[in-house]
C-alpha positions, 0 to 999 in steps of 0.5 A, spaced: 921 621 582 918 614 581 925 612 584 924 616 590 917 613 592 920 606 591 925 607 596 921 611 601 915 605 600 921 600 601 924 604 607 917 604 610 915 597 609 922 595 612 921 599 619 913 596 619 916 589 619 922 591 624 916 594 629 912 588 628 917 583 629 919 587 636 912 587 638 911 580 637 917 578 641 921 574 635 928 573 635 932 576 641 938 574 645 935 568 649 939 565 654 938 561 661 938 566 666 938 562 672 937 555 675 929 556 676 929 558 669 933 552 667 928 548 671 922 551 667 925 549 661 927 542 663 920 541 665 918 544 658 922 539 654 921 533 659 915 533 663 916 531 670 923 532 670 925 534 677 933 536 677 937 535 683 943 538 681 944 543 675 950 547 672 949 552 667 953 554 661 957 561 663 954 564 656 947 561 658 946 558 652 946 551 655 945 547 661 946 540 664 941 537 669 941 531 673 935 528 677 934 523 682 934 517 678 941 519 675 938 521 668 942 527 665 938 532 661 942 536 656 939 543 654 941 547 649 939 553 645 936 552 638 934 559 635 930 563 639 928 557 643 931 551 647 931 544 646 933 538 650 935 531 651 935 526 656 941 522 657 941 515 660 946 511 656 953 514 656 954 519 650 961 521 647 964 526 651 970 530 651 973 535 656 978 540 655 980 545 661 973 548 663 969 546 656 965 540 656 963 537 649 957 532 649 955 528 643 949 524 644 946 519 640 941 523 637 944 526 631 939 531 629 940 534 636 948 534 635 954 536 639 954 541 644 960 545 647 958 548 654 963 552 658 962 550 665 969 552 668 971 548 674 964 544 674 966 541 667 970 535 670 965 533 675 960 533 670 964 529 665 965 524 671 957 524 671 957 522 664 962 517 665 958 513 670 952 512 666 951 505 663 955 504 656 952 505 650 953 498 646 950 501 639 
C-alpha cells in the first residue's frame, strides 16, 4: 500500500513540475522566425547594431547580419536563448555546398555551422573581405 502511495505522489509531483515549466514558458524549441525577429535578437546581443543585410539559417538556429560599417554579427541558439558575437577580423570559415562553418576567435562561443543554401558562398566571401586576423 505504501508503494502505491509513493508512486502516486511521485506522479503528481512530476505532473506539477511539468505544468509549472510549461506555464513559465521554459524550454521549448526557440527558433529565429523571420528577419524582424533576427534584428530584435541582434539588438539584444549588441545594442545599436543595425543590420543592412541578413541571412537566416534554414533551421532557424542561427543567422548572419552585416551593418553599414561592414561588421558581421553571428547569432546562434544557446539553449532556449540566443547568443551572438560581432566579428571585425576574419574568422576561420569553411564552405561546404550550402553549409558555412564559422569559428570565431572567441573560444567559448564555439564554431557554428549554418545551412544558408545558395547564400552560403556570398557570406563566405563577405567573411574573407574582413581584415585578416594576425593573432
